[in-house]
All heavy atoms as an XYZ file, in Angstrom:
853
protein
N    -107.210    -47.616    -48.253
C    -106.210    -46.628    -48.617
C    -106.433    -45.338    -47.841
O    -107.522    -44.853    -47.810
C    -106.360    -46.352    -50.132
C    -105.385    -45.345    -50.635
S    -105.439    -45.380    -52.393
C    -104.962    -43.760    -52.727
N    -105.360    -44.929    -47.193
C    -105.444    -43.696    -46.383
C    -105.150    -42.467    -47.250
O    -104.482    -42.571    -48.289
C    -104.463    -43.697    -45.197
O    -103.175    -43.663    -45.721
C    -104.651    -44.944    -44.353
N    -105.668    -41.348    -46.793
C    -105.409    -40.134    -47.529
C    -104.247    -39.343    -46.955
O    -103.974    -38.255    -47.366
C    -106.675    -39.300    -47.425
C    -107.880    -40.013    -48.111
C    -109.067    -39.113    -48.247
N    -108.821    -38.252    -49.348
C    -109.673    -37.358    -49.776
N    -110.838    -37.238    -49.196
N    -109.417    -36.589    -50.819
N    -103.598    -39.950    -45.934
C    -102.443    -39.276    -45.361
C    -101.183    -39.415    -46.243
O    -100.972    -40.464    -46.836
C    -102.111    -39.872    -44.023
C    -103.030    -39.421    -42.972
C    -102.445    -39.758    -41.649
N    -103.085    -38.864    -40.702
C    -102.757    -38.775    -39.446
N    -101.730    -39.447    -39.000
N    -103.406    -37.988    -38.673
N    -100.446    -38.378    -46.266
C     -99.149    -38.408    -47.017
C     -98.163    -39.247    -46.216
O     -98.124    -39.172    -44.995
C     -98.634    -37.042    -47.264
N     -97.349    -39.960    -46.892
C     -96.275    -40.748    -46.291
C     -95.087    -39.833    -46.124
O     -94.546    -39.308    -47.086
C     -95.979    -41.968    -47.161
O     -94.825    -42.625    -46.614
N     -94.677    -39.642    -44.912
C     -93.536    -38.728    -44.589
C     -92.306    -39.582    -44.257
O     -92.457    -40.654    -43.654
C     -93.886    -37.817    -43.442
C     -95.047    -36.814    -43.695
C     -95.324    -36.047    -42.436
C     -94.723    -35.896    -44.838
N     -91.129    -39.096    -44.603
C     -89.898    -39.857    -44.250
C     -89.674    -39.809    -42.741
O     -90.081    -38.870    -42.024
C     -88.805    -39.069    -44.978
C     -89.349    -37.707    -45.161
C     -90.852    -37.848    -45.299
N     -88.987    -40.854    -42.280
C     -88.632    -40.892    -40.867
C     -87.336    -40.128    -40.597
O     -86.696    -39.623    -41.520
N     -86.991    -40.082    -39.323
C     -85.813    -39.334    -38.914
C     -84.549    -39.916    -39.573
O     -83.635    -39.131    -39.960
C     -85.680    -39.340    -37.415
N     -84.478    -41.213    -39.754
C     -83.276    -41.790    -40.350
C     -83.066    -41.373    -41.809
O     -81.978    -41.184    -42.246
C     -83.293    -43.339    -40.260
O     -84.406    -43.828    -40.980
N     -84.195    -41.158    -42.481
C     -84.053    -40.640    -43.870
C     -83.749    -39.164    -43.924
O     -83.032    -38.690    -44.771
C     -85.327    -40.877    -44.718
C     -85.558    -42.354    -44.997
C     -86.376    -43.064    -43.965
O     -87.009    -42.435    -43.118
O     -86.356    -44.310    -43.956
N     -84.275    -38.397    -42.976
C     -84.083    -36.945    -42.947
C     -82.615    -36.615    -42.552
O     -82.065    -35.658    -43.077
C     -85.038    -36.246    -41.968
C     -86.477    -36.217    -42.410
C     -87.331    -35.643    -41.282
C     -86.606    -35.352    -43.648
N     -82.036    -37.379    -41.617
C     -80.740    -37.045    -41.118
C     -79.608    -37.915    -41.639
O     -78.593    -38.004    -41.012
C     -80.785    -37.008    -39.558
C     -81.763    -36.012    -39.040
C     -82.945    -36.451    -38.440
C     -81.562    -34.677    -39.246
C     -83.868    -35.503    -37.992
C     -82.456    -33.733    -38.740
C     -83.623    -34.161    -38.140
N     -79.841    -38.609    -42.703
C     -78.786    -39.462    -43.269
C     -77.703    -38.619    -43.890
O     -77.980    -37.459    -44.377
C     -79.377    -40.412    -44.295
C     -79.875    -39.728    -45.567
C     -80.441    -40.774    -46.531
N     -81.175    -40.085    -47.582
C     -80.589    -39.402    -48.591
N     -79.315    -39.320    -48.719
N     -81.362    -38.839    -49.508
N     -76.469    -39.102    -43.932
C     -75.424    -38.388    -44.632
C     -75.717    -38.313    -46.133
O     -76.153    -39.278    -46.719
C     -74.176    -39.196    -44.377
C     -74.560    -40.268    -43.427
C     -76.029    -40.360    -43.306
N     -75.524    -37.123    -46.696
C     -75.824    -36.938    -48.095
C     -74.566    -36.951    -48.979
O     -74.626    -36.986    -50.177
C     -76.576    -35.611    -48.361
O     -75.784    -34.541    -47.817
C     -77.962    -35.677    -47.701
N     -73.369    -36.835    -48.311
C     -72.138    -36.883    -49.051
C     -71.087    -37.517    -48.159
O     -71.208    -37.602    -46.952
C     -71.720    -35.520    -49.505
O     -71.419    -34.757    -48.321
N     -70.046    -37.973    -48.837
C     -68.959    -38.566    -48.073
C     -68.041    -37.424    -47.605
O     -67.569    -36.623    -48.357
C     -68.151    -39.588    -48.887
C     -68.951    -40.796    -49.388
C     -68.062    -41.611    -50.308
C     -69.370    -41.585    -48.185
N     -67.802    -37.362    -46.288
C     -66.938    -36.388    -45.760
C     -65.577    -37.007    -45.545
O     -65.483    -38.048    -44.905
C     -67.471    -35.803    -44.418
C     -66.501    -34.840    -43.860
C     -68.812    -35.213    -44.645
N     -64.571    -36.430    -46.183
C     -63.225    -36.997    -46.023
C     -62.729    -36.635    -44.624
O     -62.958    -35.579    -44.116
C     -62.286    -36.321    -47.071
C     -62.529    -36.869    -48.482
C     -61.589    -36.243    -49.402
N     -62.142    -34.976    -49.774
C     -61.749    -34.196    -50.756
N     -60.714    -34.556    -51.469
N     -62.333    -33.052    -51.054
N     -61.964    -37.564    -44.063
C     -61.421    -37.267    -42.742
C     -60.417    -36.134    -42.814
O     -59.713    -36.035    -43.820
C     -60.752    -38.587    -42.283
C     -60.586    -39.339    -43.553
C     -61.634    -38.907    -44.533
N     -60.376    -35.366    -41.812
C     -59.486    -34.220    -41.800
C     -58.101    -34.720    -41.411
O     -57.928    -35.404    -40.393
C     -59.971    -33.164    -40.759
C     -58.961    -32.020    -40.705
C     -61.341    -32.659    -41.177
N     -57.106    -34.379    -42.206
C     -55.720    -34.756    -41.905
C     -55.223    -33.897    -40.760
O     -55.754    -32.797    -40.551
C     -54.820    -34.518    -43.099
C     -55.121    -35.479    -44.264
O     -55.588    -36.600    -43.952
O     -54.930    -35.112    -45.405
N     -54.263    -34.408    -39.994
C     -53.715    -33.546    -38.930
C     -53.194    -32.260    -39.534
O     -52.734    -32.257    -40.635
C     -52.593    -34.382    -38.331
C     -52.637    -35.688    -39.007
C     -53.624    -35.671    -40.112
N     -53.262    -31.215    -38.721
C     -52.841    -29.950    -39.203
C     -51.347    -29.888    -39.492
O     -50.539    -30.264    -38.674
C     -53.154    -28.863    -38.119
C     -53.079    -27.461    -38.652
C     -53.655    -26.475    -37.597
O     -54.815    -26.673    -37.151
O     -52.902    -25.564    -37.216
N     -50.963    -29.504    -40.748
C     -49.528    -29.491    -41.061
C     -48.849    -28.381    -40.295
O     -49.436    -27.414    -39.881
C     -49.536    -29.234    -42.562
C     -50.833    -28.547    -42.884
C     -51.804    -29.078    -41.818
N     -47.573    -28.592    -40.117
C     -46.763    -27.608    -39.431
C     -46.710    -26.318    -40.320
O     -46.689    -26.426    -41.554
C     -45.349    -28.100    -39.245
N     -46.688    -25.159    -39.702
C     -46.617    -23.905    -40.492
C     -45.291    -23.890    -41.217
O     -44.304    -24.498    -40.802
C     -46.694    -22.784    -39.477
C     -46.378    -23.428    -38.147
C     -46.704    -24.867    -38.277
N     -45.220    -23.197    -42.373
C     -43.984    -23.092    -43.093
C     -42.896    -22.509    -42.205
O     -43.148    -21.699    -41.315
C     -44.290    -22.136    -44.256
C     -45.784    -22.103    -44.353
C     -46.318    -22.460    -42.991
N     -41.709    -22.957    -42.434
C     -40.572    -22.590    -41.587
C     -40.325    -21.068    -41.575
O     -39.836    -20.533    -40.596
C     -39.288    -23.326    -41.988
N     -40.629    -20.382    -42.682
C     -40.334    -18.970    -42.710
C     -41.333    -18.092    -42.052
O     -41.179    -16.879    -41.936
C     -40.082    -18.534    -44.154
C     -41.312    -18.785    -45.018
O     -42.189    -19.561    -44.630
O     -41.343    -18.195    -46.136
N     -42.486    -18.643    -41.575
C     -43.505    -17.876    -40.887
C     -43.596    -18.241    -39.381
O     -43.813    -19.404    -39.089
C     -44.885    -18.095    -41.526
C     -45.109    -17.545    -42.937
C     -46.476    -17.904    -43.409
C     -44.889    -16.094    -42.967
N     -43.400    -17.279    -38.545
C     -43.505    -17.585    -37.098
C     -44.950    -17.858    -36.786
O     -45.918    -17.385    -37.430
C     -43.005    -16.300    -36.452
C     -43.237    -15.230    -37.449
C     -43.079    -15.907    -38.831
N     -45.165    -18.553    -35.680
C     -46.540    -18.839    -35.213
C     -47.073    -17.696    -34.372
O     -46.439    -17.252    -33.448
C     -46.510    -20.140    -34.356
C     -47.865    -20.612    -33.947
C     -48.793    -21.044    -35.048
O     -48.231    -21.511    -35.999
O     -49.962    -20.866    -34.913
N     -48.209    -17.161    -34.792
C     -48.875    -16.118    -34.042
C     -50.339    -16.537    -33.922
O     -51.010    -16.645    -34.977
C     -48.772    -14.769    -34.731
C     -49.458    -13.644    -33.987
C     -49.469    -12.391    -34.784
N     -50.066    -11.283    -34.041
C     -49.382    -10.377    -33.408
N     -48.121    -10.335    -33.436
N     -50.056     -9.417    -32.768
N     -50.833    -16.839    -32.752
C     -52.174    -17.313    -32.668
C     -53.250    -16.229    -33.005
O     -53.049    -15.071    -32.758
C     -52.312    -17.729    -31.173
C     -51.336    -16.865    -30.501
C     -50.170    -16.649    -31.487
N     -54.282    -16.706    -33.640
C     -55.419    -15.829    -33.871
C     -56.446    -16.127    -32.785
O     -56.326    -17.106    -32.061
C     -56.011    -16.097    -35.256
O     -56.695    -17.296    -35.280
N     -57.439    -15.305    -32.664
C     -58.447    -15.490    -31.596
C     -59.386    -16.606    -31.837
O     -60.056    -17.062    -30.952
C     -59.213    -14.180    -31.302
O     -59.790    -13.781    -32.552
C     -58.277    -13.108    -30.782
N     -59.523    -17.014    -33.104
C     -60.368    -18.174    -33.426
C     -61.818    -17.890    -33.146
O     -62.324    -16.770    -33.337
N     -62.537    -18.916    -32.746
C     -63.986    -18.805    -32.578
C     -64.328    -18.462    -31.150
O     -64.276    -19.321    -30.262
C     -64.634    -20.125    -32.973
C     -66.122    -20.048    -33.054
C     -66.701    -21.320    -33.627
N     -68.111    -21.316    -33.673
C     -68.882    -20.875    -34.623
N     -68.286    -20.458    -35.721
N     -70.200    -20.873    -34.540
N     -64.603    -17.196    -30.904
C     -64.984    -16.753    -29.566
C     -65.744    -15.487    -29.733
O     -65.766    -14.904    -30.801
C     -63.727    -16.528    -28.705
C     -62.887    -15.349    -29.139
C     -61.656    -15.187    -28.294
O     -61.085    -16.095    -27.845
N     -61.315    -13.908    -28.081
N     -66.340    -15.013    -28.674
C     -67.055    -13.703    -28.718
C     -65.998    -12.611    -28.741
O     -65.101    -12.542    -27.960
C     -67.908    -13.542    -27.510
C     -68.758    -12.250    -27.573
C     -69.660    -12.194    -26.382
C     -70.598    -11.002    -26.433
N     -69.994     -9.711    -26.708
N     -66.173    -11.713    -29.753
C     -65.220    -10.603    -29.870
C     -65.949     -9.332    -29.462
O     -67.068     -9.045    -29.903
C     -64.737    -10.482    -31.335
C     -63.877    -11.674    -31.696
N     -64.409    -12.818    -32.226
C     -62.539    -11.844    -31.628
C     -63.403    -13.652    -32.494
N     -62.284    -13.096    -32.083
N     -65.302     -8.517    -28.705
C     -65.913     -7.303    -28.190
C     -65.638     -6.074    -29.075
O     -66.285     -5.065    -28.959
C     -65.411     -6.971    -26.772
C     -65.807     -8.068    -25.766
O     -66.910     -8.638    -25.935
O     -64.964     -8.362    -24.887
N     -64.586     -6.153    -29.939
C     -64.240     -5.041    -30.745
C     -64.547     -5.344    -32.189
O     -64.321     -6.459    -32.710
C     -62.717     -4.743    -30.606
O     -62.411     -4.613    -29.224
C     -62.363     -3.476    -31.318
N     -65.050     -4.340    -32.889
C     -65.434     -4.544    -34.278
C     -64.847     -3.461    -35.092
O     -64.741     -2.275    -34.705
C     -66.982     -4.488    -34.390
C     -67.480     -4.606    -35.793
C     -68.946     -4.510    -35.876
C     -69.441     -4.585    -37.331
N     -70.873     -4.427    -37.409
N     -64.397     -3.860    -36.343
C     -63.969     -2.886    -37.339
C     -64.772     -3.165    -38.610
O     -65.281     -4.260    -38.819
C     -62.442     -2.904    -37.648
C     -62.063     -4.246    -38.266
C     -61.669     -2.644    -36.384
C     -60.617     -4.236    -38.815
N     -64.891     -2.145    -39.402
C     -65.539     -2.302    -40.734
C     -64.484     -2.185    -41.776
O     -63.674     -1.295    -41.797
C     -66.610     -1.248    -40.943
O     -67.593     -1.361    -39.914
C     -67.278     -1.406    -42.319
N     -64.431     -3.203    -42.697
C     -63.502     -3.211    -43.761
C     -64.240     -3.257    -45.080
O     -65.112     -4.178    -45.202
C     -62.524     -4.394    -43.661
C     -61.567     -4.479    -44.839
C     -61.777     -4.376    -42.310
N     -63.962     -2.379    -46.003
C     -64.625     -2.408    -47.285
C     -63.707     -3.162    -48.262
O     -62.507     -2.947    -48.298
C     -64.843     -0.986    -47.758
C     -65.901     -0.263    -46.982
C     -65.523      0.527    -45.922
C     -67.222     -0.440    -47.260
C     -66.502      1.160    -45.127
C     -68.207      0.223    -46.496
C     -67.824      0.985    -45.426
O     -68.768      1.630    -44.672
N     -64.324     -4.062    -48.980
C     -63.603     -4.874    -49.968
C     -64.291     -4.746    -51.307
O     -65.444     -4.448    -51.384
C     -63.479     -6.358    -49.548
C     -62.693     -6.493    -48.256
C     -64.855     -6.956    -49.391
N     -63.544     -5.023    -52.347
C     -64.146     -5.044    -53.714
C     -64.936     -6.321    -53.911
O     -64.870     -7.241    -53.137
C     -63.021     -4.936    -54.778
O     -62.299     -6.167    -54.735
N     -65.772     -6.300    -54.939
C     -66.535     -7.488    -55.262
C     -65.629     -8.667    -55.514
O     -65.925     -9.793    -55.107
C     -67.418     -7.213    -56.514
C     -68.538     -6.280    -56.251
O     -68.932     -6.102    -55.085
O     -69.029     -5.691    -57.229
N     -64.511     -8.444    -56.189
C     -63.585     -9.545    -56.505
C     -62.933    -10.106    -55.224
O     -62.800    -11.302    -55.089
C     -62.474     -9.044    -57.444
C     -62.968     -8.717    -58.861
C     -63.613     -7.327    -58.951
O     -63.332     -6.484    -58.056
O     -64.368     -7.130    -59.899
N     -62.639     -9.195    -54.279
C     -61.999     -9.663    -53.021
C     -63.018    -10.482    -52.190
O     -62.689    -11.500    -51.633
C     -61.531     -8.458    -52.199
C     -60.265     -7.806    -52.831
C     -59.993     -6.442    -52.193
O     -60.932     -5.768    -51.750
O     -58.776     -6.097    -52.200
N     -64.265    -10.023    -52.175
C     -65.294    -10.748    -51.430
C     -65.550    -12.118    -52.064
O     -65.656    -13.132    -51.392
C     -66.571     -9.935    -51.353
C     -67.739    -10.563    -50.581
C     -67.365    -10.820    -49.133
C     -68.982     -9.730    -50.677
N     -65.565    -12.137    -53.401
C     -65.778    -13.410    -54.092
C     -64.589    -14.328    -53.818
O     -64.793    -15.557    -53.606
C     -65.926    -13.187    -55.593
C     -66.281    -14.330    -56.434
C     -67.649    -14.921    -56.005
C     -66.356    -13.946    -57.924
N     -63.346    -13.810    -53.791
C     -62.179    -14.662    -53.540
C     -62.233    -15.206    -52.093
O     -61.877    -16.348    -51.839
C     -60.900    -13.869    -53.775
N     -62.661    -14.341    -51.165
C     -62.802    -14.762    -49.776
C     -63.846    -15.892    -49.628
O     -63.572    -16.883    -48.928
C     -63.147    -13.556    -48.872
C     -63.259    -13.784    -47.379
C     -61.964    -14.346    -46.827
C     -63.624    -12.478    -46.732
N     -64.951    -15.715    -50.279
C     -66.005    -16.742    -50.251
C     -65.510    -18.011    -50.913
O     -65.809    -19.108    -50.430
C     -67.276    -16.218    -50.936
C     -68.471    -17.100    -50.740
C     -68.932    -17.270    -49.307
O     -68.623    -16.435    -48.394
O     -69.637    -18.273    -49.027
N     -64.784    -17.893    -52.002
C     -64.233    -19.086    -52.661
C     -63.282    -19.797    -51.719
O     -63.273    -21.063    -51.669
C     -63.562    -18.677    -53.979
C     -62.964    -19.830    -54.702
N     -63.709    -20.780    -55.373
C     -61.679    -20.193    -54.845
C     -62.923    -21.652    -55.895
N     -61.689    -21.357    -55.623
N     -62.456    -19.102    -51.019
C     -61.501    -19.677    -50.045
C     -62.267    -20.395    -48.978
O     -61.911    -21.524    -48.590
C     -60.593    -18.606    -49.471
N     -63.321    -19.799    -48.501
C     -64.183    -20.458    -47.454
C     -64.717    -21.774    -47.942
O     -64.653    -22.767    -47.227
C     -65.288    -19.516    -47.017
C     -66.142    -19.987    -45.854
C     -67.342    -19.162    -45.578
N     -68.329    -19.259    -46.532
C     -69.193    -20.283    -46.687
N     -69.208    -21.243    -45.795
N     -70.115    -20.280    -47.654
N     -65.239    -21.745    -49.141
C     -65.843    -22.982    -49.709
C     -64.750    -24.026    -50.006
O     -64.985    -25.219    -49.807
C     -66.614    -22.666    -50.957
C     -67.907    -21.824    -50.763
C     -68.475    -21.377    -52.091
C     -68.921    -22.570    -49.889
N     -63.582    -23.582    -50.412
C     -62.456    -24.548    -50.644
C     -62.011    -25.142    -49.320
O     -61.729    -26.351    -49.333
C     -61.270    -23.790    -51.301
O     -61.584    -23.387    -52.568
N     -61.926    -24.327    -48.314
C     -61.545    -24.895    -46.996
C     -62.532    -25.940    -46.557
O     -62.141    -26.979    -46.000
C     -61.422    -23.819    -45.974
C     -60.212    -22.837    -46.076
C     -60.388    -21.617    -45.197
C     -58.942    -23.585    -45.776
N     -63.803    -25.694    -46.788
C     -64.829    -26.636    -46.385
C     -64.817    -27.886    -47.269
O     -64.835    -29.016    -46.842
C     -66.193    -25.968    -46.436
C     -67.272    -26.866    -45.921
C     -68.621    -26.187    -45.932
N     -69.601    -27.086    -45.374
C     -70.576    -26.707    -44.555
N     -70.655    -25.444    -44.209
N     -71.391    -27.566    -44.092
N     -64.796    -27.663    -48.601
C     -64.868    -28.818    -49.498
C     -63.623    -29.657    -49.577
O     -63.733    -30.917    -49.668
N     -62.473    -29.024    -49.602
C     -61.248    -29.801    -49.788
C     -60.601    -30.256    -48.464
O     -59.861    -31.263    -48.442
C     -60.204    -28.928    -50.554
O     -60.685    -28.582    -51.813
N     -60.833    -29.504    -47.413
C     -60.137    -29.807    -46.171
C     -61.031    -30.145    -44.991
O     -60.577    -30.377    -43.838
C     -59.159    -28.679    -45.764
C     -58.243    -28.295    -46.876
C     -58.459    -27.177    -47.633
C     -57.193    -29.158    -47.239
C     -57.574    -26.842    -48.666
C     -56.342    -28.803    -48.256
C     -56.530    -27.699    -48.983
N     -62.364    -30.012    -45.193
C     -63.286    -30.342    -44.115
C     -63.296    -29.301    -43.010
O     -63.713    -29.583    -41.858
N     -62.897    -28.065    -43.303
C     -62.843    -27.026    -42.321
C     -63.988    -26.054    -42.540
O     -64.049    -25.288    -43.484
C     -61.540    -26.220    -42.411
C     -60.248    -27.011    -42.130
C     -59.016    -26.200    -42.499
C     -60.182    -27.396    -40.710
N     -64.992    -26.109    -41.633
C     -66.173    -25.232    -41.733
C     -65.868    -23.976    -40.905
O     -66.049    -23.939    -39.709
C     -67.381    -25.952    -41.226
N     -65.414    -22.970    -41.618
C     -65.071    -21.652    -40.955
C     -65.794    -20.557    -41.650
O     -66.142    -20.644    -42.807
C     -63.530    -21.418    -40.946
C     -62.811    -22.410    -40.131
C     -63.013    -21.377    -42.372
N     -66.008    -19.454    -40.929
C     -66.705    -18.327    -41.542
C     -65.616    -17.382    -42.064
O     -64.426    -17.506    -41.857
C     -67.643    -17.666    -40.570
C     -66.965    -17.115    -39.292
O     -65.769    -16.915    -39.327
O     -67.663    -16.951    -38.288
N     -66.112    -16.373    -42.823
C     -65.201    -15.386    -43.421
C     -64.406    -14.642    -42.368
O     -63.196    -14.325    -42.553
C     -65.941    -14.436    -44.327
C     -66.563    -15.126    -45.497
C     -67.277    -14.182    -46.436
N     -68.347    -13.508    -45.732
C     -69.420    -13.063    -46.292
N     -69.574    -13.184    -47.629
N     -70.363    -12.457    -45.640
N     -65.033    -14.308    -41.232
C     -64.327    -13.593    -40.176
C     -63.133    -14.383    -39.617
O     -62.069    -13.813    -39.353
N     -63.301    -15.662    -39.495
C     -62.228    -16.508    -38.999
C     -61.043    -16.514    -39.996
O     -59.914    -16.460    -39.597
C     -62.747    -17.968    -38.771
C     -61.699    -18.962    -38.440
C     -61.308    -18.881    -36.922
N     -60.195    -19.711    -36.618
C     -60.295    -21.015    -36.267
N     -61.456    -21.577    -36.182
N     -59.221    -21.702    -35.984
N     -61.406    -16.600    -41.302
C     -60.333    -16.549    -42.311
C     -59.569    -15.231    -42.227
O     -58.322    -15.229    -42.284
C     -60.937    -16.756    -43.725
C     -61.537    -18.143    -43.815
C     -59.869    -16.556    -44.798
C     -62.371    -18.378    -45.069
N     -60.306    -14.160    -42.082
C     -59.664    -12.822    -42.020
C     -58.826    -12.700    -40.779
O     -57.695    -12.231    -40.839
C     -60.733    -11.710    -42.081
C     -60.159    -10.364    -41.764
C     -61.441    -11.666    -43.420
N     -59.286    -13.231    -39.609
C     -58.482    -13.153    -38.398
C     -57.199    -13.954    -38.530
O     -56.148    -13.565    -38.074
C     -59.324    -13.538    -37.169
C     -60.368    -12.544    -36.776
C     -61.007    -12.885    -35.448
N     -61.693    -14.151    -35.476
C     -62.917    -14.351    -35.893
N     -63.623    -13.335    -36.347
N     -63.481    -15.541    -35.819
N     -57.330    -15.146    -39.150
C     -56.095    -15.988    -39.374
C     -55.130    -15.263    -40.289
O     -53.923    -15.288    -40.073
C     -56.490    -17.333    -39.962
C     -57.226    -18.263    -39.008
C     -56.367    -18.703    -37.835
O     -55.131    -18.733    -37.922
O     -56.925    -19.089    -36.782
N     -55.674    -14.665    -41.365
C     -54.782    -13.940    -42.324
C     -54.084    -12.767    -41.655
O     -52.896    -12.521    -41.850
C     -55.609    -13.443    -43.507
N     -54.797    -12.100    -40.790
C     -54.168    -10.951    -39.993
C     -53.104    -11.492    -39.080
O     -52.011    -10.909    -39.038
C     -55.241    -10.175    -39.197
C     -56.150     -9.402    -40.182
C     -54.631     -9.237    -38.167
C     -57.348     -8.829    -39.489
N     -53.334    -12.577    -38.419
C     -52.339    -13.199    -37.518
C     -51.080    -13.565    -38.282
O     -49.960    -13.344    -37.825
C     -52.886    -14.408    -36.801
N     -51.241    -14.123    -39.475
C     -50.121    -14.559    -40.303
C     -49.305    -13.394    -40.750
O     -48.043    -13.340    -40.617
C     -50.569    -15.417    -41.475
C     -49.441    -15.596    -42.537
C     -51.091    -16.763    -41.018
N     -50.006    -12.315    -41.223
C     -49.299    -11.121    -41.705
C     -48.562    -10.406    -40.578
O     -47.413     -9.930    -40.748
C     -50.278    -10.162    -42.338
C     -50.585    -10.408    -43.807
C     -51.586     -9.439    -44.369
C     -49.275    -10.315    -44.641
N     -49.207    -10.308    -39.397
C     -48.572     -9.586    -38.298
C     -47.346    -10.353    -37.742
O     -46.342     -9.775    -37.386
C     -49.562     -9.374    -37.142
C     -50.668     -8.337    -37.499
C     -51.646     -8.218    -36.329
C     -50.108     -6.984    -37.886
N     -47.465    -11.700    -37.758
C     -46.313    -12.517    -37.326
C     -45.140    -12.357    -38.320
O     -43.987    -12.279    -37.902
C     -46.723    -13.976    -37.259
N     -45.450    -12.310    -39.586
C     -44.452    -12.123    -40.645
C     -43.819    -10.708    -40.495
O     -42.580    -10.613    -40.631
C     -45.111    -12.273    -42.018
C     -44.094    -12.113    -43.160
O     -43.061    -12.839    -43.092
O     -44.377    -11.359    -44.109
N     -44.608     -9.701    -40.215
C     -44.070     -8.387    -39.981
C     -43.154     -8.297    -38.807
O     -42.034     -7.771    -38.871
C     -45.241     -7.377    -39.803
C     -44.839     -5.962    -39.506
C     -44.040     -5.353    -40.685
C     -46.058     -5.095    -39.223
N     -43.539     -8.981    -37.666
C     -42.721     -9.016    -36.473
C     -41.379     -9.748    -36.778
O     -40.309     -9.342    -36.318
C     -43.431     -9.701    -35.334
C     -44.515     -8.854    -34.750
C     -45.273     -9.616    -33.655
O     -44.898    -10.779    -33.324
O     -46.285     -9.061    -33.141
N     -41.467    -10.811    -37.530
C     -40.260    -11.663    -37.761
C     -39.355    -11.038    -38.777
O     -38.092    -11.014    -38.615
C     -40.728    -13.020    -38.228
C     -39.564    -13.916    -38.720
C     -39.161    -14.911    -37.700
O     -39.711    -14.940    -36.588
O     -38.261    -15.734    -38.001
N     -39.885    -10.505    -39.851
C     -39.051    -10.120    -40.968
C     -38.970     -8.581    -41.186
O     -38.146     -8.126    -41.991
C     -39.547    -10.747    -42.297
C     -39.468    -12.212    -42.280
N     -40.567    -13.065    -42.103
C     -38.389    -13.076    -42.273
C     -40.202    -14.281    -42.126
N     -38.903    -14.387    -42.193
N     -39.822     -7.826    -40.486
C     -39.735     -6.380    -40.578
C     -39.756     -5.832    -42.011
O     -40.689     -6.001    -42.718
N     -38.652     -5.232    -42.413
C     -38.507     -4.598    -43.724
C     -38.736     -5.577    -44.850
O     -39.228     -5.192    -45.907
C     -37.095     -4.013    -43.789
C     -36.856     -3.174    -45.019
C     -37.338     -1.734    -44.885
O     -37.663     -1.329    -43.761
O     -37.493     -1.045    -45.915
N     -38.406     -6.807    -44.650
C     -38.546     -7.858    -45.726
C     -39.889     -8.611    -45.652
O     -40.121     -9.543    -46.400
C     -37.430     -8.861    -45.582
C     -36.054     -8.283    -45.824
C     -34.967     -9.353    -45.778
N     -35.388    -10.511    -44.998
C     -34.836    -10.878    -43.787
N     -33.887    -10.135    -43.253
N     -35.266    -11.937    -43.161
N     -40.812     -8.196    -44.777
C     -42.099     -8.878    -44.644
C     -42.950     -8.701    -45.877
O     -42.803     -7.728    -46.643
C     -42.836     -8.310    -43.369
O     -43.249     -6.998    -43.647
N     -43.871     -9.599    -46.014
C     -44.808     -9.535    -47.177
C     -45.607     -8.274    -47.102
O     -45.827     -7.626    -48.115
C     -45.773    -10.744    -47.141
C     -45.135    -12.063    -47.511
C     -44.988    -12.097    -49.035
O     -45.765    -11.497    -49.807
N     -43.966    -12.809    -49.467
N     -46.060     -7.902    -45.917
C     -46.884     -6.709    -45.768
C     -46.117     -5.444    -46.244
O     -46.697     -4.651    -47.050
C     -47.362     -6.540    -44.309
C     -48.324     -5.391    -43.997
C     -49.586     -5.545    -44.804
C     -48.589     -5.383    -42.515
N     -44.926     -5.260    -45.771
C     -44.127     -4.092    -46.166
C     -43.925     -4.082    -47.700
O     -44.085     -3.079    -48.387
C     -42.838     -4.008    -45.384
C     -41.931     -2.906    -45.927
C     -43.103     -3.742    -43.900
N     -43.523     -5.209    -48.198
C     -43.241     -5.294    -49.630
C     -44.482     -4.997    -50.489
O     -44.422     -4.276    -51.468
C     -42.668     -6.652    -50.007
C     -41.227     -6.814    -49.540
C     -40.605     -8.095    -50.089
N     -41.218     -9.234    -49.379
C     -40.933    -10.496    -49.640
N     -40.076    -10.795    -50.601
N     -41.469    -11.463    -48.949
N     -45.624     -5.564    -50.122
C     -46.853     -5.342    -50.839
C     -47.347     -3.870    -50.739
O     -47.770     -3.279    -51.685
C     -47.952     -6.299    -50.385
C     -47.692     -7.735    -50.777
C     -48.786     -8.641    -50.250
N     -50.052     -8.350    -50.787
C     -50.582     -8.935    -51.880
N     -49.910     -9.825    -52.503
N     -51.761     -8.576    -52.321
N     -47.232     -3.287    -49.540
C     -47.653     -1.926    -49.378
C     -46.769     -0.950    -50.136
O     -47.183      0.100    -50.603
C     -47.692     -1.544    -47.867
C     -48.824     -2.200    -47.134
C     -48.701     -1.948    -45.605
C     -50.207     -1.809    -47.619
N     -45.486     -1.228    -50.253
C     -44.553     -0.391    -50.989
C     -44.825     -0.460    -52.518
O     -44.529      0.527    -53.214
C     -43.112     -0.789    -50.704
C     -42.662     -0.272    -49.341
C     -41.175     -0.306    -49.294
N     -40.835      0.429    -48.041
C     -39.840      0.034    -47.273
N     -39.108     -1.024    -47.557
N     -39.555      0.725    -46.134
N     -45.321     -1.554    -52.971
C     -45.598     -1.689    -54.424
C     -46.789     -0.817    -54.859
O     -46.900     -0.489    -55.990
C     -45.988     -3.130    -54.767
C     -44.755     -4.004    -55.044
C     -45.225     -5.307    -55.624
N     -45.278     -6.235    -54.494
C     -45.878     -7.397    -54.475
N     -46.570     -7.783    -55.517
N     -45.874     -8.181    -53.428
N     -47.616     -0.409    -53.947
C     -48.805      0.367    -54.315
C     -48.624      1.807    -54.207
O     -48.198      2.557    -53.643
C     -49.985     -0.072    -53.457
C     -50.229     -1.522    -53.799
C     -51.394     -2.069    -53.080
N     -51.376     -3.480    -53.505
C     -52.220     -4.365    -53.113
N     -53.120     -4.009    -52.281
N     -52.189     -5.627    -53.532
């Protein structure tokens, strides 16, 4: 009997621990929103600081986890924010006065 601990091999360490659902092809954007590309995953040279409430940060993190768990999209919070900005700016360009951004800002 040896006194060495039995360690797992590479196949046990790197085995899949959950079933990953295949990612469906990306659905077409809704007809009422124009396509405006976001910068996606790349090195960004410009930085801004945005302060959010605890509830907004929690909602953003929940969205990130939902994207990963339900749709197999592993994205960071910055990517979600850049996509949201692209969608809002495209909506503003397309609909102007009737855009979601203008309507929401006027309510406040």
